C-alpha positions in Angstrom: 0.1 0.1 0.0 1.3 3.4 -1.0 2.2 5.8 1.7 1.4 9.5 2.3 4.7 10.8 0.6 3.9 8.5 -2.5 0.5 10.2 -2.8 1.7 13.8 -2.3 4.5 13.1 -4.9 2.1 11.9 -7.6 -1.0 14.1 -6.7 1.2 17.4 -6.3 2.6 16.8 -9.7 -1.0 16.8 -11.1 -1.7 20.0 -8.9 1.4 21.6 -10.3 0.3 21.0 -13.8 -3.0 22.2 -13.3 -2.1 25.5 -11.3 0.9 26.2 -13.5 0.1 29.9 -13.8 -0.9 30.3 -10.1 1.3 31.6 -7.5 -1.0 30.3 -4.5 0.2 27.5 -2.6 -2.5 24.9 -1.0 -1.8 25.1 2.7 -3.9 22.8 4.2 -4.8 18.9 3.7 -8.2 19.7 3.5 -7.8 22.2 0.7 -5.5 20.0 -1.2 -7.8 17.0 -1.0 -10.8 19.2 -2.2 -8.7 20.5 -5.1 -7.5 16.8 -6.0 -11.3 15.7 -5.8 -12.5 18.4 -7.9 -9.8 18.5 -10.5 -8.2 15.1 -10.7 -9.7 11.9 -12.1 -9.8 8.8 -9.8 -9.6 10.9 -6.5 -13.2 10.2 -5.5 -12.4 7.9 -2.5 -9.1 9.7 -1.4 -9.0 10.4 2.4 -6.9 13.0 4.1 -5.2 10.2 6.1 -3.7 9.2 3.0 -2.2 12.6 2.1 -1.1 13.9 5.6 -0.1 12.6 8.9 -2.1 15.5 10.6 -5.7 16.4 9.3 -4.9 20.2 10.1 -1.6 20.9 8.5 1.0 19.4 6.3 4.6 18.8 8.0 7.8 20.0 6.5 8.5 16.7 4.8 5.1 16.6 3.3 5.4 20.3 2.2 8.9 19.5 0.6 7.3 16.6 -1.4 4.6 18.9 -2.6 7.0 21.6 -3.5 9.3 18.9 -5.6 6.1 17.8 -7.4 5.2 21.5 -8.3 8.9 22.1 -9.4 8.8 18.9 -11.6 5.5 20.0 -13.2 7.2 23.4 -14.3 10.1 21.6 -15.7 7.8 19.5 -17.7 5.9 22.2 -19.1 9.0 24.3 -19.7 10.3 21.3 -21.8 7.3 21.2 -23.8 6.4 17.8 -22.8 2.8 18.9 -21.6 0.6 21.5 -23.3 -1.0 23.5 -20.7 -4.4 24.0 -22.6 -7.6 21.7 -21.8 -5.5 19.7 -19.4 -6.9 16.5 -18.4 -5.2 14.7 -15.4 -5.6 11.2 -14.3 -4.2 9.9 -10.9 -3.4 6.2 -11.3 -1.5 5.8 -8.1 -4.6 4.2 -6.6 -4.3 1.2 -9.0 -1.6 -0.6 -6.7 -2.2 -3.9 -8.2 -2.2 -2.9 -12.0 1.6 -3.7 -12.3 1.8 -0.7 -14.6 4.8 1.6 -14.4 3.1 4.8 -14.4 1.5 6.9 -11.6 -0.3 9.6 -13.4 -1.7 10.5 -16.9 -1.9 13.9 -18.3 -3.4 14.6 -21.7 -2.6 10.8 -22.6 0.9 11.0 -21.3 1.9 8.8 -18.8 4.5 9.4 -16.0 6.3 7.2 -13.4 7.4 9.4 -10.5 10.2 9.1 -8.1 11.7 11.3 -5.6 14.7 10.6 -3.1 14.6 6.9 -3.8 16.7 5.3 -6.6 14.4 2.5 -6.8 13.6 1.4 -10.5 11.4 -1.6 -10.1 9.4 -3.4 -7.5 9.9 -6.9 -8.3 10.3 -10.4 -6.6 13.2 -12.7 -6.8 11.5 -14.9 -9.5 11.4 -11.8 -11.8 15.0 -11.1 -11.7 16.1 -14.8 -12.1 13.6 -15.1 -15.3 15.4 -11.8 -16.5 19.2 -12.9 -15.9 18.4 -16.6 -17.2 16.3 -15.1 -20.1 13.5 -17.6 -19.2 9.9 -17.6 -17.8 10.1 -20.6 -15.5 10.1 -19.2 -12.1 6.8 -17.8 -10.5 5.7 -15.5 -8.0 6.5 -16.7 -4.3 10.0 -17.8 -4.8 11.9 -17.4 -1.5 15.4 -16.7 -1.6 16.3 -18.2 1.7 14.1 -21.2 1.5 15.4 -21.9 -2.1 19.3 -21.0 -1.6 19.8 -21.2 2.1 17.2 -23.4 3.7 19.5 -25.0 6.4 21.0 -21.7 7.3 17.3 -20.0 7.6 16.2 -22.8 9.9 19.3 -22.2 12.1 18.8 -18.6 12.1 15.1 -19.1 13.1 16.1 -21.6 15.9 18.6 -18.8 17.3 15.9 -16.3 17.2 13.6 -18.7 19.3 16.2 -19.4 21.8 16.9 -15.6 22.2 13.1 -14.9 22.4 12.8 -17.3 25.2 15.8 -15.9 27.3 14.3 -12.5 26.9 10.5 -13.6 27.9 11.6 -15.6 30.7 12.4 -12.3 32.5 9.0 -10.7 31.6 6.3 -10.1 29.0 7.0 -8.0 25.9 4.1 -5.5 25.4 3.7 -2.4 23.2 1.2 -0.7 20.9 1.0 -0.1 17.2 0.3 3.2 15.5 -3.3 2.8 16.0 -2.9 2.3 19.6 -3.7 -1.4 19.5 -2.0 -3.7 22.2 0.7 -6.1 21.0 1.8 -8.7 23.5 4.3 -11.7 23.5 4.6 -14.0 26.5 6.3 -17.4 27.1 5.0 -19.8 29.8 8.1 -22.1 31.0 5.7 -24.4 32.6 3.6 -25.0 29.4 6.4 -24.4 27.0 4.1 -22.2 25.0 4.6 -18.8 23.2 1.4 -16.7 23.4 1.0 -14.0 20.7 -1.8 -11.5 21.6 -2.7 -8.6 19.1 -5.8 -6.2 20.0 -8.5 -8.8 21.4 -7.2 -12.0 20.0 -4.3 -14.5 20.4 -2.6 -17.3 18.8 -0.3 -19.9 20.7 2.8 -21.9 19.6 2.9 -25.4 21.6 6.3 -26.9 22.6 8.0 -23.7 21.5 11.5 -24.5 22.7 11.6 -27.0 19.9 9.7 -25.3 17.4 11.1 -25.6 13.9 10.9 -22.9 11.1 8.4 -25.0 9.4 6.3 -25.6 12.2 6.2 -22.0 13.2 4.9 -21.0 9.7 2.4 -23.9 10.1 1.1 -22.7 13.7 0.9 -18.8 13.1 -0.8 -16.6 10.6 0.8 -13.8 8.6 -0.8 -11.2 10.7 0.7 -12.4 13.9 3.9 -12.9 12.5 4.1 -9.3 11.3 2.3 -7.7 13.9 3.6 -9.5 17.0 6.4 -11.9 16.5 8.5 -9.3 14.1 7.6 -6.4 16.2 9.5 -8.3 19.1 12.5 -8.8 16.8 12.8 -5.2 15.6 12.7 -3.9 19.1 14.7 -6.4 21.0 17.1 -8.3 18.6 18.0 -6.0 15.7 21.2 -5.0 17.4 21.9 -8.5 19.2 25.3 -9.9 18.0 24.4 -13.5 18.1 21.0 -12.6 16.2 22.9 -10.6 13.4 25.7 -13.3 13.2 23.1 -15.9 12.1 21.2 -13.7 9.9 24.4 -12.7 8.1 25.4 -16.3 7.7 22.1 -17.0 6.2 22.3 -14.1 3.8 25.8 -15.0 2.8 25.0 -18.5 1.9 21.8 -17.7 0.1 23.6 -15.0 -1.9 26.4 -17.3 -2.6 24.3 -20.3 -3.9 21.9 -17.7 -6.0 25.1 -16.3 -7.7 26.5 -19.8 -8.6 23.1 -20.7 -10.0 22.8 -17.5 -12.0 26.1 -17.7 -13.4 25.6 -21.4 -14.5 22.4 -20.1 -16.3 22.9 -16.5 -17.4 22.2 -15.4 -20.6 24.3 -12.6 -21.2 22.6 -11.2 -24.3 19.0 -11.3 -22.8 16.0 -11.4 -25.4 13.8 -8.3 -25.8 11.3 -9.9 -23.5 13.7 -9.9 -20.6 14.9 -6.4 -21.4 11.3 -5.2 -21.4 10.7 -6.6 -18.0 14.0 -5.1 -16.7 13.5 -1.8 -17.8 9.8 -1.5 -17.4 9.3 -1.1 -21.1 5.7 -1.3 -22.2 3.5 -1.1 -25.5 3.3 2.8 -24.8 6.0 5.3 -24.3 6.1 7.2 -21.0 8.3 9.4 -19.1 10.2 8.3 -15.9 10.8 11.5 -13.6 12.8 12.0 -10.3 12.8 15.1 -8.4 14.5 16.2 -5.2 15.3 19.6 -3.8 18.8 19.7 -5.7 17.9 18.0 -8.9 15.4 17.1 -11.5 15.9 14.1 -13.9 13.5 13.2 -16.5 13.8 10.3 -19.1 11.6 9.4 -22.0 10.9 5.6 -21.6 10.7 4.1 -25.2 7.9 1.7 -26.2 8.6 -1.8 -27.1 8.4 -1.1 -30.9 10.8 1.8 -30.5 13.6 0.2 -28.1 16.4 -0.8 -29.9 19.3 -0.6 -27.3 21.7 -3.6 -27.4 22.3 -4.6 -23.7 24.4 -7.0 -22.2 24.8 -8.5 -18.7 28.6 -8.3 -17.9 28.6 -9.2 -14.2 26.6 -10.6 -11.4 27.7 -10.8 -7.7 26.3 -10.5 -4.3 27.3 -8.3 -1.2 26.0 -8.6 2.2 26.6 -5.3 4.2 25.9 -5.7 7.8 23.3 -8.7 7.2 21.5 -7.3 4.3 21.5 -9.5 1.2 22.1 -7.6 -2.2 22.2 -8.8 -5.8 24.4 -6.6 -8.0 24.0 -7.0 -11.7 26.3 -5.1 -14.1 24.5 -4.1 -17.5 26.3 -2.5 -20.6 24.9 -0.8 -23.6 27.1 -2.4 -26.4 26.6 0.7 -28.7 27.2 3.5 -26.1 29.4 1.5 -23.8 27.2 2.9 -21.0 27.3 0.9 -17.8 24.4 0.6 -15.2 24.8 -1.5 -11.8 21.4 -2.6 -10.5 21.2 -3.6 -6.8 18.2 -6.1 -5.8 17.7 -5.8 -2.1 16.4 -9.2 -1.1 14.7 -8.7 2.3 11.4 -9.4 4.2 9.1 -6.6 3.6 6.3 -7.6 6.0 8.4 -8.5 9.2 11.3 -11.2 9.8 10.3 -14.8 9.0 6.9 -13.7 7.3 6.0 -13.8 3.8 8.2 -14.1 0.8 11.3 -11.7 0.8 11.0 -9.1 -2.0 13.8 -8.2 -4.4 13.5 -4.4 -5.1 15.7 -3.2 -7.8 17.7 -0.1 -7.1 20.0 2.0 -9.5 23.3 1.3 -7.7 25.7 3.1 -10.1 25.5 4.4 -13.6 22.6 6.1 -15.5 19.4 5.1 -17.0 20.8 6.5 -20.1 21.9 3.0 -20.9 18.3 2.5 -22.2 16.3 5.6 -21.8 16.6 9.0 -23.4 17.2 12.2 -21.5 14.9 15.1 -21.5 
C-alpha cells in the first residue's frame, strides 16, 4: 500500500500542472484534498489520512514533497512535454495491483514518478532470475532463503527462538502499534508455550522450545508473524550480536548459492522480453521522472516498438553489508558503452520470517541513459 509521501508526490505533480500559472500554494490537507477531488480523475475515494499525518496541516517533509512535485511540473511544461491548454489529469497511483509502471496520466501522456529513492522496479526474486536467465520458468512466491539457504534459515530461526525465550523468561513483551492497539508476547516455561496477543485476540505455539521454522509457519498466521513476532525482533534483537551473526550467515550462504546458480544459467545477451521486463518497457512510451530539492531528472522510456538498445549483462555478484543480502548486476549498452549496476535488495518486507522476501531493484551506479532518453 502506497504511503502518504508517495500519494503527495504523484498528486502534487498533477496539481502543479493544473495550477501552472498560479502563485498560490495550497496550505492545508483539506484544501489540497478538495482540489484533487475536483480537478483530478480517480480521487473520489481519497481520504485526508492518505495525504497527511495531521488533518489540519502538512509537516515539513510533506511540504517538501509537494514543492518538489510542483517544480517537476514546471520543468515538464518548460520542456514542452505537456501542453497547458485543456488539461486532463488522471491519478493512477490508486491502482496498486495493476503492475503498470506509471503513476499519473496527463493529456494521454504517462509518467512514473520518483523522489529521493533510486528504486527502479518493485519486483520479486522470480522476476530477476527470469531476466538474468532469459526464461519464464520461475513464478511468484520464490523465497530466496528457503530456496538457496534453507539450512541456514532454519538455524537462524532456531537462534531467534532461543533468544526470544531468554528474553521472555524475564517478563512479558508489550507495546502498541500506530493505531494504539495492544501487542503482547509472553512465554510460559511450565507449558513451553508462546502466546502472541494482538488487540483482542491471540495465537499460541505449543512446545515452542523445540519449534522448527516450518512448524512456526504452520502454527501462526501472517498477521501475528508481522504484528507481534517481528515486532519483538525489531525492538529487541536487531542489535543483538548473536542474532545478527546467524542472520548474516544465512544471507551470505543464500547469496553465494544464488550467484552460483545464476552464473551457470546466465544469458549474457537477454532477449527483448527480458529487457522489457528489466527496464519496465511497455507497449506505450512514458516518462520516468525523479525530483529532489537539488535536482530534476526526466527520461523518456521508449515503447517496445521503439526500443533498439543492445544490452549485455557483464557481471553478477552478491554483497552482504551488515546482514542485508544484495544482488548486484552489471549491464552494458554495447553501442554506447554506458554501464549500469542495479542492486536487488532481498529482504522481508512484512516482518522477519513472514512472507516471501522482496527483491526491489535500485540504481546502484550508472545512468538510465543506458536504455532511456534524457529530456
